C-alpha positions as CSV (number, residue, x, y, z in Angstrom):
1,M,-41.0,90.1,115.3
2,N,-41.4,88.5,112.0
3,G,-42.5,85.4,113.8
4,A,-45.0,87.4,115.8
5,G,-46.2,89.1,112.6
6,G,-46.6,85.8,110.9
7,N,-48.7,84.5,113.7
8,S,-50.9,87.6,113.5
9,T,-51.3,87.1,109.8
10,R,-52.3,83.5,110.2
11,L,-54.8,84.4,112.9
12,M,-56.3,87.0,110.7
13,F,-56.7,84.5,107.9
14,D,-58.1,81.9,110.3
15,D,-60.7,84.4,111.5
16,D,-61.6,85.0,107.8
17,D,-61.9,81.3,107.2
18,N,-64.0,80.7,110.3
19,E,-66.3,83.5,109.3
20,S,-66.6,82.1,105.8
21,N,-67.3,78.6,107.2
22,G,-69.9,80.0,109.5
23,T,-71.6,81.9,106.7
24,L,-71.6,78.7,104.6
25,V,-73.1,76.6,107.4
26,S,-75.8,79.2,108.0
27,S,-76.5,79.4,104.3
28,I,-76.9,75.6,104.1
29,M,-79.1,75.5,107.2
30,C,-81.3,78.2,105.8
31,S,-81.6,76.4,102.5
32,L,-82.5,73.1,104.2
33,A,-85.1,74.9,106.4
34,A,-86.6,76.6,103.3
35,L,-86.6,73.2,101.5
36,A,-88.3,71.5,104.4
37,L,-90.9,74.3,104.5
38,I,-91.6,74.0,100.8
39,L,-92.0,70.2,101.1
40,A,-94.3,70.7,104.1
41,V,-96.4,73.2,102.2
42,F,-96.5,70.9,99.2
43,K,-97.6,68.0,101.3
44,V,-100.4,70.0,102.9
45,I,-101.5,71.2,99.4
46,Y,-101.3,67.7,98.0
47,E,-103.1,65.9,100.9
48,R,-105.8,68.5,101.3
49,W,-106.6,69.4,97.7
50,I,-104.9,67.1,95.1
51,T,-104.9,63.4,96.2
52,P,-108.2,61.5,95.5
53,L,-108.6,61.2,99.3
54,S,-109.0,64.9,99.5
55,K,-112.6,64.3,98.3
56,V,-113.4,62.3,101.5
57,P,-114.8,64.5,104.2
58,G,-113.0,65.1,107.4
59,R,-111.1,67.7,109.5
60,F,-108.3,69.6,107.9
61,L,-105.7,68.5,110.5
62,H,-106.6,64.8,110.0
63,S,-105.9,65.1,106.2
64,V,-102.3,66.2,106.8
65,S,-101.3,64.4,110.1
66,S,-102.0,61.1,111.8
67,I,-101.1,62.5,115.2
68,P,-104.7,63.1,116.4
69,M,-105.7,59.5,115.5
70,R,-102.6,58.1,117.2
71,Y,-103.2,60.3,120.3
72,H,-106.7,58.9,120.7
73,M,-105.4,55.3,120.1
74,L,-102.9,55.7,122.9
75,N,-105.4,57.5,125.1
76,G,-107.9,54.7,124.8
77,T,-110.6,56.9,123.3
78,L,-110.5,55.9,119.7
79,P,-114.1,54.5,119.4
80,E,-115.5,57.8,120.9
81,F,-113.2,59.8,118.6
82,L,-114.4,57.9,115.5
83,H,-118.0,58.1,116.5
84,S,-117.8,61.9,116.8
85,L,-116.3,62.2,113.4
86,H,-118.9,59.9,111.7
87,A,-121.7,61.8,113.5
88,R,-120.5,65.0,111.8
89,Y,-119.2,63.8,108.4
90,G,-121.2,60.7,107.6
91,A,-120.5,57.0,106.9
92,V,-117.0,57.6,105.3
93,V,-114.6,60.0,106.9
94,R,-110.9,60.7,106.5
95,I,-109.0,60.2,109.8
96,S,-105.3,60.5,108.6
97,P,-103.5,61.2,105.4
98,Q,-103.7,57.6,104.3
99,R,-106.7,56.3,106.3
100,V,-110.4,56.5,106.0
101,S,-112.9,55.1,108.5
102,V,-116.2,53.5,107.5
103,A,-119.3,53.1,109.7
104,D,-121.8,51.6,107.4
105,P,-122.6,47.9,108.0
106,Q,-122.9,47.1,104.2
107,M,-119.5,48.7,103.6
108,V,-118.0,46.9,106.6
109,R,-119.3,43.5,105.3
110,H,-118.0,44.3,101.9
111,V,-114.5,45.1,103.2
112,L,-114.3,42.2,105.7
113,G,-116.2,39.7,103.6
114,S,-113.2,38.4,101.6
115,H,-109.4,38.5,101.5
116,T,-109.6,41.1,98.7
117,F,-108.9,43.8,101.3
118,G,-105.7,42.6,102.9
119,K,-104.7,43.2,106.5
120,T,-102.3,46.1,107.1
121,P,-98.7,45.9,108.4
122,S,-100.0,47.1,111.8
123,Y,-101.0,43.5,112.5
124,D,-97.4,42.2,112.2
125,N,-95.8,41.0,115.5
126,P,-92.3,39.9,116.5
127,L,-93.3,36.2,116.7
128,E,-94.6,33.9,114.1
129,P,-97.9,35.0,112.5
130,T,-101.1,33.8,114.2
131,T,-104.7,33.3,113.2
132,F,-105.4,37.0,114.1
133,S,-102.2,38.6,112.9
134,T,-101.3,36.8,109.7
135,R,-101.6,38.9,106.5
136,S,-101.5,35.8,104.3
137,P,-105.0,34.6,103.1
138,E,-103.5,31.1,102.6
139,L,-102.2,30.9,106.2
140,S,-105.4,32.3,107.6
141,T,-107.5,29.7,105.7
142,L,-105.1,26.9,106.9
143,R,-105.2,27.9,110.5
144,R,-109.0,28.1,110.6
145,R,-109.2,24.7,109.0
146,Q,-106.7,23.3,111.6
147,L,-108.3,24.9,114.7
148,G,-111.9,25.5,113.7
149,T,-113.2,22.2,115.1
150,G,-111.9,23.3,118.6
151,F,-114.5,26.2,118.5
152,G,-117.3,24.4,116.8
153,H,-120.7,23.9,118.4
154,R,-120.4,20.1,118.6
155,H,-117.1,20.3,120.4
156,L,-118.2,23.0,122.8
157,L,-121.3,21.0,123.7
158,E,-119.0,18.1,124.5
159,M,-117.0,20.4,126.6
160,E,-120.0,22.1,128.3
161,A,-119.4,20.2,131.6
162,K,-115.9,21.6,131.9
163,I,-117.1,25.1,130.9
164,F,-119.9,24.9,133.5
165,E,-117.5,23.7,136.2
166,C,-114.9,26.5,135.6
167,A,-117.2,29.4,134.6
168,V,-120.4,28.7,136.7
169,T,-119.9,26.3,139.6
170,N,-116.7,27.9,140.8
171,V,-118.0,31.4,140.3
172,M,-121.2,30.6,142.3
173,G,-119.0,29.0,145.0
174,R,-117.1,32.3,145.3
175,L,-120.3,34.4,145.4
176,D,-121.8,32.3,148.2
177,G,-119.3,33.6,150.6
178,L,-119.5,37.3,149.6
179,D,-121.6,40.3,150.5
180,T,-120.0,42.5,147.8
181,V,-118.1,41.4,144.7
182,Q,-115.7,43.2,142.3
183,Y,-117.2,41.3,139.4
184,H,-114.7,42.4,136.7
185,R,-111.9,40.6,138.6
186,L,-114.2,37.6,139.3
187,F,-115.0,37.2,135.6
188,S,-111.3,37.6,134.6
189,L,-110.3,34.7,136.9
190,A,-113.2,32.5,135.8
191,T,-112.5,33.0,132.0
192,L,-108.8,32.2,132.6
193,D,-109.8,28.9,134.3
194,T,-112.2,28.2,131.5
195,I,-109.8,28.7,128.6
196,G,-107.2,26.7,130.5
197,A,-109.6,23.8,130.8
198,V,-111.2,23.9,127.4
199,G,-108.2,25.1,125.4
200,F,-105.2,23.6,127.1
201,G,-106.4,20.7,129.3
202,Q,-105.1,22.3,132.6
203,S,-106.7,24.1,135.5
204,F,-105.0,27.3,136.4
205,G,-106.9,27.4,139.7
206,A,-107.2,31.2,139.4
207,L,-110.7,31.4,141.1
208,S,-109.7,29.1,144.0
209,R,-106.6,31.1,144.7
210,G,-108.2,34.5,144.1
211,D,-105.4,35.5,141.7
212,H,-103.1,34.3,139.0
213,E,-100.0,35.8,137.4
214,L,-101.4,35.2,133.9
215,V,-104.1,37.8,134.4
216,Q,-101.6,40.6,134.7
217,L,-99.2,39.1,132.1
218,L,-102.0,38.8,129.4
219,N,-103.2,42.3,130.2
220,R,-99.7,43.8,129.8
221,I,-99.0,42.0,126.5
222,R,-102.4,43.1,125.1
223,V,-101.6,46.7,125.9
224,F,-98.1,46.4,124.6
225,N,-99.4,44.9,121.3
226,Y,-101.9,47.8,121.0
227,I,-99.3,50.5,121.6
228,T,-97.1,49.0,118.9
229,M,-100.1,49.1,116.5
230,A,-100.3,52.9,117.3
231,L,-96.5,53.4,117.1
232,P,-95.2,50.7,114.7
233,W,-91.5,51.8,115.1
234,L,-91.7,50.3,118.7
235,K,-91.9,46.8,117.1
236,K,-88.3,47.1,116.1
237,L,-87.3,47.2,119.7
238,T,-88.6,43.7,120.2
239,L,-86.1,42.5,117.6
240,L,-83.4,43.3,120.1
241,G,-84.9,41.2,122.8
242,S,-88.4,40.2,123.8
243,P,-90.1,42.2,126.6
244,R,-90.0,40.4,129.9
245,T,-93.8,39.8,129.9
246,L,-93.6,38.2,126.4
247,T,-90.7,36.0,127.5
248,R,-92.7,34.7,130.5
249,L,-95.7,34.0,128.3
250,I,-93.6,32.1,125.9
251,G,-92.3,30.1,128.9
252,Y,-95.9,29.2,129.8
253,A,-96.7,28.0,126.3
254,E,-93.5,25.9,126.0
255,R,-94.1,24.2,129.4
256,A,-97.7,23.4,128.4
257,M,-96.5,21.8,125.2
258,A,-93.8,19.8,127.0
259,A,-96.2,18.6,129.6
260,R,-98.8,17.5,127.0
261,R,-96.2,15.5,125.1
262,Q,-95.2,13.6,128.2
263,G,-98.9,13.0,129.2
264,K,-102.1,11.8,127.6
265,P,-103.7,13.4,124.6
266,Q,-106.7,15.6,125.4
267,P,-109.7,16.7,123.2
268,D,-108.7,20.4,123.3
269,L,-107.1,23.2,121.3
270,L,-103.6,22.4,122.3
271,Q,-103.9,18.9,121.1
272,L,-105.3,20.1,117.8
273,M,-102.2,22.2,117.3
274,L,-99.8,19.4,118.4
275,D,-101.4,16.9,116.0
276,S,-101.3,19.3,113.1
277,T,-98.4,20.3,110.9
278,M,-97.7,23.4,113.0
279,R,-94.1,23.9,114.3
280,D,-93.5,24.8,117.9
281,Q,-92.5,28.3,116.9
282,E,-96.0,28.6,115.5
283,I,-97.9,27.0,118.3
284,V,-96.4,29.3,121.0
285,P,-97.8,32.6,119.7
286,E,-101.1,30.9,118.8
287,T,-101.3,29.7,122.4
288,I,-100.7,33.3,123.7
289,L,-103.3,34.7,121.3
290,H,-106.0,32.3,122.4
291,L,-105.2,32.9,126.1
292,I,-105.6,36.7,125.5
293,A,-108.7,36.4,123.4
294,G,-110.3,33.8,125.7
295,V,-109.8,35.9,128.8
296,D,-110.0,39.5,127.9
297,T,-112.9,39.8,125.4
298,T,-115.2,37.4,127.4
299,T,-114.4,39.2,130.6
300,A,-115.2,42.5,129.0
301,G,-118.5,41.2,127.6
302,L,-119.6,39.8,131.0
303,T,-118.5,42.9,132.8
304,W,-120.4,45.3,130.6
305,T,-123.5,43.2,130.5
306,L,-123.8,43.1,134.3
307,T,-122.9,46.8,134.5
308,L,-125.8,47.6,132.1
309,L,-128.2,45.4,134.0
310,L,-127.3,47.0,137.4
311,R,-128.0,50.4,135.9
312,H,-131.3,49.4,134.3
313,P,-133.1,47.7,137.3
314,E,-136.4,47.2,135.4
315,I,-134.7,45.1,132.7
316,H,-132.6,43.4,135.4
317,R,-135.8,42.4,137.4
318,Q,-137.5,41.2,134.2
319,L,-134.6,39.0,133.2
320,C,-134.3,37.5,136.7
321,A,-138.0,36.7,136.7
322,E,-137.7,34.9,133.4
323,L,-134.6,32.9,134.5
324,R,-136.2,31.8,137.8
325,K,-139.0,30.1,136.0
326,W,-136.6,27.4,135.1
327,P,-135.1,24.8,137.6
328,E,-131.3,25.1,138.1
329,P,-128.8,24.5,136.9
330,L,-129.4,26.1,133.5
331,S,-127.7,24.3,130.6
332,F,-126.7,26.2,127.5
333,D,-129.7,24.7,125.7
334,V,-132.1,26.1,128.3
335,C,-130.3,29.5,128.3
336,R,-130.8,29.7,124.5
337,R,-134.6,29.2,125.0
338,I,-134.9,32.3,127.1
339,P,-135.2,35.1,124.5
340,L,-134.6,38.0,126.9
341,L,-131.2,36.6,128.0
342,G,-130.0,36.4,124.4
343,A,-131.3,39.9,123.7
344,V,-129.7,41.4,126.8
345,I,-126.3,39.9,125.7
346,A,-126.7,41.0,122.1
347,E,-127.6,44.6,123.2
348,S,-124.7,44.7,125.6
349,L,-122.3,43.6,122.9
350,R,-123.7,46.3,120.6
351,L,-123.7,49.2,123.1
352,L,-120.5,48.4,124.9
353,S,-118.6,46.1,122.6
354,P,-115.5,44.4,124.0
355,A,-113.6,45.4,120.8
356,P,-115.2,48.5,119.3
357,G,-112.1,49.9,117.6
358,M,-111.1,49.9,114.0
359,L,-110.2,46.8,111.9
360,P,-107.8,48.3,109.2
361,R,-107.6,46.8,105.8
362,L,-105.7,47.8,102.6
363,A,-107.8,49.0,99.6
364,P,-107.2,47.1,96.4
365,E,-107.0,48.8,93.0
366,G,-110.3,50.4,91.9
367,T,-111.9,50.7,95.3
368,R,-115.0,52.9,95.7
369,L,-116.8,53.2,99.0
370,G,-119.8,55.5,99.6
371,G,-119.2,57.2,96.3
372,Y,-115.5,58.0,97.0
373,Y,-112.5,56.6,95.1
374,L,-109.8,55.2,97.4
375,P,-106.4,54.7,95.8
376,Q,-104.8,51.3,96.1
377,G,-103.1,50.9,99.5
378,T,-105.4,53.3,101.4
379,W,-106.1,52.0,104.9
380,V,-109.8,51.3,105.2
381,C,-110.7,51.2,108.9
382,C,-113.9,49.4,109.8
383,S,-115.2,51.2,112.9
384,L,-117.4,48.7,114.6
385,G,-118.3,51.0,117.5
386,A,-119.3,53.8,115.2
387,V,-121.6,51.3,113.4
388,H,-123.2,50.3,116.6
389,W,-123.7,53.9,117.8
390,S,-125.0,55.2,114.4
391,P,-128.6,56.5,114.4
392,A,-128.7,55.5,110.7
393,V,-128.2,51.9,111.7
394,F,-129.9,51.6,115.1
395,H,-132.8,53.6,116.4
396,D,-131.8,55.7,119.5
397,P,-128.4,53.9,119.5
398,L,-127.2,55.1,122.9
399,R,-130.1,53.6,124.8
400,F,-129.9,50.1,126.3
401,D,-132.9,48.4,124.7
402,P,-132.8,44.6,124.5
403,Q,-136.2,44.6,122.8
404,R,-134.5,45.7,119.6
405,F,-133.3,42.1,119.3
406,M,-136.7,40.5,120.0
407,G,-139.4,42.4,118.2
408,E,-139.8,43.9,114.7
409,G,-136.5,44.4,112.9
410,A,-134.7,42.0,115.2
411,E,-133.1,40.0,112.3
412,L,-131.7,43.1,110.6
413,N,-130.4,44.4,114.0
414,R,-128.7,41.1,114.6
415,Q,-127.0,41.3,111.1
416,N,-125.8,44.8,111.9
417,M,-124.4,43.8,115.4
418,L,-120.8,43.2,114.5
419,A,-119.1,42.7,117.9
420,F,-117.5,39.5,116.6
421,S,-116.5,41.1,113.3
422,T,-117.7,39.5,110.1
423,G,-116.5,37.8,107.0
424,V,-113.5,35.5,106.4
425,R,-111.6,36.9,109.4
426,A,-114.5,36.9,111.9
427,C,-113.7,36.0,115.5
428,L,-112.7,32.3,115.7
429,G,-113.7,32.0,119.3
430,R,-117.2,33.5,119.0
431,N,-119.0,30.3,119.8
432,L,-117.0,29.8,123.1
433,A,-117.7,33.4,124.1
434,V,-121.5,33.0,123.4
435,V,-121.7,29.7,125.4
436,E,-119.7,31.1,128.3
437,M,-121.7,34.4,128.5
438,H,-125.1,32.5,128.4
439,L,-124.0,30.0,131.1
440,V,-122.4,32.4,133.5
441,L,-125.1,35.2,133.3
442,G,-128.0,32.8,133.1
443,N,-127.0,30.8,136.2
444,I,-125.6,33.6,138.5
445,L,-128.7,35.8,137.8
446,R,-130.9,32.7,138.4
447,R,-129.4,32.1,141.9
448,F,-128.2,35.5,143.1
449,D,-129.6,39.1,143.5
450,F,-127.2,41.8,142.5
451,A,-127.5,45.5,143.3
452,L,-125.5,48.7,143.1
453,P,-123.8,49.8,146.3
454,Q,-125.6,52.6,148.1
455,G,-124.6,56.0,146.6
456,A,-123.6,54.7,143.2
457,K,-124.6,57.2,140.5
458,G,-124.7,57.5,136.7
459,G,-125.5,55.2,133.9
460,A,-123.3,52.5,132.3
461,L,-122.1,54.9,129.6
462,D,-120.8,57.2,132.4
463,V,-118.4,54.5,133.7
464,P,-114.9,55.6,132.7
465,R,-113.5,53.2,130.1
466,A,-110.5,52.8,127.8
467,T,-110.1,50.8,124.6
468,R,-106.7,49.3,124.0
469,M,-107.5,46.4,121.8
470,T,-110.5,45.7,124.1
471,M,-112.7,48.1,126.0
472,N,-112.4,47.8,129.8
473,P,-113.4,50.0,132.8
474,T,-110.5,52.1,134.0
475,R,-111.7,52.0,137.7
476,P,-113.1,48.5,138.2
477,D,-112.4,48.6,142.0
478,R,-114.9,51.5,142.2
479,D,-117.3,51.0,139.2
480,C,-117.6,47.2,139.0
481,V,-118.7,46.5,142.6
482,A,-122.1,45.0,143.4
483,V,-123.9,43.9,146.5
484,V,-124.7,40.2,146.2
485,S,-127.1,37.9,148.1
486,R,-128.9,34.7,147.5
487,A,-132.2,35.1,145.7
488,K,-135.3,34.3,147.7
489,A,-136.9,31.0,146.8
């Protein structure tokens, strides 16, 4: 009985201890919840009313959370989101607790004009830094000095025959056998062949085969890189092992280097890198970068230009009439002498820029923009799409009007057209894109008639699109189809 009583006594004390422990745990949890609530309230008060950024206009939620901005990044609607904010709040707007967006061309040129505003950590990638991703001003300057001649006017003129063969002759050969064309895909294959020939001395044969694995691989890695910019913690996963797509692209780059070392030197980008002081670990990501940039941005530029022309038949007819005054084939020099062609391309790059998102930079000490003081380390996002769609910068900005780049005010409009960025980190491949777009559009519009399929409706701005690094149509199989036929002599 004593044993039984002892057990009862112990159970009674155990119950008391359990109850005391439960009370203690509940008390600790309540205290932690109260502390979290106090900290959250303090953060809201600080971000909304105390920090210097509280003076920058914007929505309440954006001042205390980056979730809305990240949602629009992942959803591919960031340019439209930023445009709506600037339309309501002006040239400088707060888009997250530590970020402001600017949509004034003078401010953008000031921010991007030098290395004073450094690149943000969002540009970091799991491989060696590239011309685009490096945050080091010294490395950026070195890379541009090492690779700049490969994109210079003189070199591109020497390579014009190769560009013409890949981007024009082969495209027109494909069009000759078609009644309808999905031109977004056609342009992606042509630009891949072109960057292969001009940059790496090899033909991918994408157009002749009608497909190539690299098109899908480059698209996937571009989207992956963009997602990791929106969600930086995902970059840590790549430290555990490269994604399969990245591994395959690395393999392409390594095989290209090995083949070149066993073969003859070529006057191209790959040779410039091999002849420089760059290590193989640096050449590989640089090669991937130039493949992505050479394919995706130029494809988007060509696609949106033709899309706009098809939905503005009067401008389309006028341009075709100008081009057909010249004997074919049209060289780049001839294309540049046709003002309307250059104006159409410039207006397309303005209205539907291949890369209209934000270029984030870090504010140095003592920064003031638009009358607002920005603490050191503030992310200053240069919203190029919002600049292009601002009525304070361009008259009737959502209208496709190539004349704005030909008549009065054309020079100022060209200065404010920032599709290739500006300043010390402006697009290194700009000249190649300009040459390619002029040659392709000039020659195919000179030889072929294009028209929308019967029943197609809506304007170019109604075409569903998503921006993940670059802006692309989301339904190209439906929205990037044209009826094609040989132009009458």
